N, C-alpha and C positions, 0 to 999 in steps of 0.2 A: 761719230757721224762722218762719213767719208764723202768727199766731193770730187768730182772729175772736172778739171779746169782745162780749157784750151786758150788760144791766144785772144779770141774775141767772145767766146761764150764760156759759161760754167754751169754745171748741173748740180741741183740740190736734190738729193733723194727725197721722195715723198712717202710718209707713212700714213696709213689710214686707220684710225682707231676702230672703225666699224668692221675692219677686215676685208672690206670690199676694195679691190684694186682699182686704181684710176686708169684712165686711158693711156697715159704716159707715167712711167715710174719716177720721173724726175721733173722738177721745176727748171725750165730753160731760161736762162738770164743772159743778158748781154750788156752793152754800154748804155742801154736805156734804163737799166737799174743798177748803176755802179754801187750804190750804197749796200746792196746785198752781199758785196764782197766782204763786208764786215763779218758775215756769218761763215765765211770759209774755214775759220778756225773756231770750233764751238768754245774754246777757252776765253774767247772775246766776251761771251755773254757773262755778265757780272750782275750781282744783286742790285746795283745802281741802275741797271737797265730795266728793271721791273717797275711799273708795268711796260710791256713792249706793245706799242700800237702800230699795227700795219693798216695803212689806208690807201685807198685807190678805187678806180672804177671797178664795177662788177666784172668778174671774169679774169682778173689779173692774177688770180691764184693765191689771195690772201688766206683763205681757210686752209688750203693744203699746206702752206708754209707755217701757219699757226700750229698745225698739228704735228709738224715735223721738225721745227727748230730746237725744240726742247724734248729730251728723252727721259721721262720720268723714271723708267724702269732702271736706269743706271744711277739714280740718286739714292743716297743713304737714307734708311728709314722712310722710304718713299710710301705714301698712301696712294690711293686710287686717284688718277687724273680725272678731271671734270671737263667735259666738252658740251658747252651749251650755247644757244642763241640768246641774245637779250630778251626775247619774247619768252623763252622757256624759263629763263631765270625769273622773270617777272611773274609768270604764271605759278611757278612753284613757291615763290615767296608769298604770293597772295593765298595759296593754299595752306602754307604754314601759318599765316595770320589767322585764317578762318578756323584752323584746327588747334590754335594755341600751342604750335610746336615750333616757334621761331628759334629757340635755343638749339633744338636738334638740327633745324635747317643750317644754322651758323656753324655747328660743329663739323658738319660735312665738309665745308669750305676750309676750316681751320686745319683739318687733317689731310687736305688734298696735296698731292705732290706738284700738281700743276692745274691751273684753271685757264681754259681757252673760252673766251666770250666773244661770239660772232655777232655781226650786225649791230654794233654799238648805236648806230643812227636810229634804230627802232626803240631805244630806250625813251625817246622823247615823249612817248605816249604813257609812260609809267613812272610818274615822279616818286611814288613811295618806293618802288623797287630801286630807283636811282639812289635814294637815300640809304637803303640797305646795302648797295653796292659800295657806297662810301665806306660803310663799316667794314665790309668784307676786305676792301683794299687796305684798310688800316691794319686789319688782322693779318693779311698776307704779307705786308711789309714787315711786321714784327717777326714772323716765322721765316722770312726769306724766301718764300715759295713763289715760283714764277707765275705771272698772269700775262697772258697774251690776248690782246683785243684787236678785232678787226672793224673797220668802218669804211663807208664809200666816200668819205671826205675827211679833211682835217678835223680833229676833235673840236677846236675852238670855233668852228663854223657850223656846228650842229645845233640848229635851233631847238630850244627846249631842254637842253642839258643843264643840270644844276651846276652853278659856278664852283662848288666844292668838289664835284666830281670831275669837272674839266681840270681844275688845278692839280689834282692828284694824278690824273692820267698824263698830263704834261710834265710831271716830275720825272717820268721814265724816259724811254727812247721812242721816238716816233719816226717810223720809216715809210716813206711813200713808194708804192708800187705802181709803175706805169705799164701800159701794154708793151708787149716785146718789141724790140727794135728789129731792123732788117736782118742782122745776123742770127738772132734767136728765131725769127719767123722762118728763115731759110731752113733752119734745122728742124723746126716744128713741121713745116710743109712737107719736107722729105720723109719724116717719120709717119706723119698721118697718111701720106700717099701709100706708103708701104702697108700700114695697118689696114687701109680701105682696099688693098689689092689692086692698085692702078699704077700705071707708069706715066710719067711726065715726060713728053717729048722735049727736045732741046729748046731752051728758052721758056718753057712753061712755068717752071718753078720761080723764075725771076718775075714773071707776070703776077703771080700769086703773092710773092713777097712785096711787090710794089702796090698791088690793089687790095690787099687784105692787111691793113696796118691796124688790125684790132686785136682781140684777145684770142687765147688758145680755143675756148669753147666756140667762138665765131668762126675760126678757121676750120674747126672740125665740122661745124654745121654746114659750112660751104660745101665741103666734100660730100656730105650726106644729101644736101639738096641738089647739087649739080649732078651727081651720079644718079639720083632718082629720075631726073629729067633727061638724061643722056640716052640716046638710041643706040649708040655704038656698043659693042662688047667691051668689057673691062680689059680684055687683053690687048685692045687697041689703045696706044698711048694718047693721052690728052694733048692736043696741039696747042701751040702758042696762039694761032689765029682763031681757034674756037674760043679760047679763054678771052681774048681781046674782044671778040664779038659779043660774047655774054656780058662782060662788064660794061661795055659801051651801051648796050640795051638797057642795063640796070641804071647807069648813070643819067641816062636821058630823062628818066622819070624821077629818080631818087634825089638827085641834087636839087632840082627845082622844088621838090616837096619839102626839103628840110632847110633850104636857105633861109626862108622867113622864120622858121622855128628858132634858129640860132640867133637871129637878130632880135626877135621878140624876147627871148630868154635873157640876152645881155641887157637889153633896155629895161626889163623888170628888175634885174639885179641892181642896176644903177639908177633906178627911178627916173628913167628917161622914156622918150617915145621912140618907136622904130624910125621915125622921121629924123630925130636927132642923130641916131646912129648912122643913117645913110647920108646925113647932111654934110655941110661944110663948116660947122662950128669948130673953132680951135680952143674952146674952153678945155681946161686940163681934164676934168672928169670925162667929158664928152669924147675927147680925143683918145683917152685911155680905153674907155668903153668900145670905141670904134676899132682900135688896134686889137683888142681882145677878141672881138667879133671876127675880124679878119683872120687872126690866128686859128680861131676854131673852124673856120670854113676851110682853111688850108689843111688843118690837121685831121679833121673828122671827115671831110668830104673829098680830100685830095684834089681841090680845084686849082687850076692854074692861076697865076697872079693876075693875068689879063682878065680871066673870067670873073674873078672875084671883084676886080675893079669895076666891072659892068654893073655890079649890084650896089655900088657906092658912088653913084653919080659920074660914072665913066672915069674913075681915077686911073692914072697911069700905072702900069705894072711895077715900075720902080718904086712908086709911092706906097703901093700895097706891100711890096717886098720889105721896105723899110719898116712899115708898121708890124709886119710879121716878125722880123728880126728883133724889134724892140721888145716884143712879148717873150721871145726865146731868151733874151738877156735877163728879162725879169724873172723867168722861171729858173734861171741858173742861180739866183740870189736866194739862199735858203735861210735868211735871217728870220727870226720868230716874228718880228715886227713888220714884216713885209705884207701888209694887208692886200694890196693889189695882186700879189702872187697867189695868196690864198684864195682870193675870189676867182681868179682864173682857174685854179685847180678845181674849185667847187663847180663852176659851170662846165668845165670839161668833163668831170666825173658825171654830173647829172645828164648832160646831153650824150655822152658816150653810151650810157645805159639805154637811152631811148633809141639811138641809132643802131646799137648792136642788136637790138630786138627786131627793128623794122627793116634794115638794109639787107 
């Protein structure tokens, strides 16, 4: 597996088991996903890393990486790789139970050179299939076969997963995927503009880098939607002024629409009321929830600190900035017992999916 690395970004070639090419042939990573540098040398992947769990918001490229980090065709005595979603696994297992063919079902996984299981969070609806996956995990561990799992949130925060399944998944390597940072977005924007056959005037690319801090699919969707409503010919470069006007019009409606959603979501997670989040209580739990809410407004809606403060009783921008930085420090602490960090990631993942669809 060959990688191309620059000073600030590095590219991971993507393979597609179905044979269908992706929009871009590489996963573009930067300082927002520093842990992925672990995979720059495939020798780093060891048996102790299995199962490998990739978790993060929808659209961060988990499935593409899961299909690409392990090359079963170069493994000795390799059987066929298996690529499935948790729902597909559950459906096939139920079919095996109904037809009294569970042994045949199990042999397929025992012979597999690689198993990729997408959307682990969907398993919560299938307790019997979860129990079977526990058995499959134990068998794969004995044979040393790789298992790569994707999820939209940390394994330990998925409601409804069996404790024995959670413990086995946490025995491997868990890697968080975040949306691309500014350097990666800059490269993605340039490549997508080229693929869509448009030129960006001076300063336009930076506007998109600043105003589209979401995932690759969302950036691509922007080009599709923006170009569909654009009256000018594609041969005319997209100006910085046009983009600023476009985003300002969106923000006027979208920010107001989702401010309350974020506050309500945080309040529900911490079993508080929206009034508690907006209020002045300095109780530890309430203050933490308020800081997380502020962080989410800044990160997901790109609101200024002064604007955020107006939704929290007119708090000064410096107070809001302090709360935001407190959560940034919290997210930098990757200890397994850091529950506030895990809860922040869970909320960010859930809200990111909603905003990515609606904004």
